[in-house]
N, C-alpha and C positions, 0 to 999 in steps of 0.2 A: 577568322580564316578567310583566305582568298577564295574567290569563286573557282579558280582553276584547281585548287587543292580539293575542294568538295567534289568537283566533276571527276577528278582523278581517283578519289576514293570510291566513288560510285562505280566507275569503270572497273577498278580492281575487284571490288566485291562481286560484280556481275561476272567477271572472268573466272573467279574462283568458283562461283556457283555453277557455271556451265561446265567447268572441268570436273567438278565432283559428280555432277549428275551423269556425265558421259562415261566416266571410268569407274565409278563405284559399283560394287556388286552387292545389292541389298537382298539377295535371295534367301529364302528359307527352305526348309525341307518340305517337299511335296510328296504326293502319292502318285501312283501310276494313273489313277482316274483323273486327277487334276492335270497331269502332264498330257494326257490324251486329248484334252479339250483344245490344246493349242499345239498341234504337231509341228515339229521343227524348232520350237522354242526351247532353249536350254533350261534344264531344271536340275536340282539336287534332290535325289530320291534316296531315302534310307530304308534298308530292309534286311531280311535274313535269307541266306542261301537255302533253297529247298533241296534237301538231299535225296528226296524221293524221286525227283526228276533227273534225267541224264545230264551230265556235264560233258559237253562235246568240245574236245581239243585234240587235234592231231598235228603235232609239230612237224611231222614229215610232209604232210599235205600242205599246211599253211601255218607257220609258226606265229603269225600275228592275227589269229582269229579264234575266239572261243565263244561258246554259247552255253548259257546256263539259265536257271530259273530262280527268281527272287520273289519273296513275299514281302510286300511293304507293310508299314505300320497299321494300315487299315485292313490288312488281310487279303489284299488283291494280289494275285499271282500273275507274273508277266515273264515272258521270255526276254532275256537280256543278251545283246550281241555286243561283244567288246572286240575292237580291232586293235589288239595288242597281245603280247605274250601273256600266258596264264599267270595270274598273280600267285606268288608263292604262298602256300598254306591258306588258300582261300576257303578250303573246307573246314579249317579250324577257327575261322573268324566268327566273332560273336555278332557283329553287324557289318553291313557293307554300305558305304556311301558312294553313290554313283552320280556322275555329272554327265548329262546327255539329253536326248530328246526322243520322243515317241515317233516311230515310223511304222505306221500300220498297227499291227498287234505286238510289235517288238519294241523294246526300249534300247536304243543304240547309244551306248555310253562311250565316252572318249577318255574318261578318267575314273579310276576306282581307288577308294581309300578304305582299308579294312580296319575295323576296330576289334582287336583281339581280346580274349578274356584276360582278366587280370591274373598275374602270377601270384598275387597276394590275397587269394581268397581264404576264408576262414578255415576250410578243411585242409588247407595245405600249409598253414602257418604252424610252426612248432612253438608251443608256449612252454617256457621254463619257469619253474617256481624256485624262488630262493629259499633255502632252508635255514 
């Protein structure tokens, strides 16, 4: 191989490495406690909606603002502020995956994904027997 080919391959490999490290998202699910250690940094937190606390959403006052409480996998309860419309059927969701950052004592999320319960649970499936 010529010297120019080797140099060109090294430069291409370096460019690919830089691009992957800049744009790749290697995040994992965190807890509110770990997210509060670095306020302002974006985290993915998975948790469950706490139905004992109030869900605040007034579409007349501000249709793009809702506040609710979520308990993460570690059992930490935190206030969540979402600047968007209330997600449909959030009360029925099994789990909530939120992307955002801690701001003081509240988790400000900019993206919510709900994991709904399966419609194919054992108590809902009709089993037929062939005779």
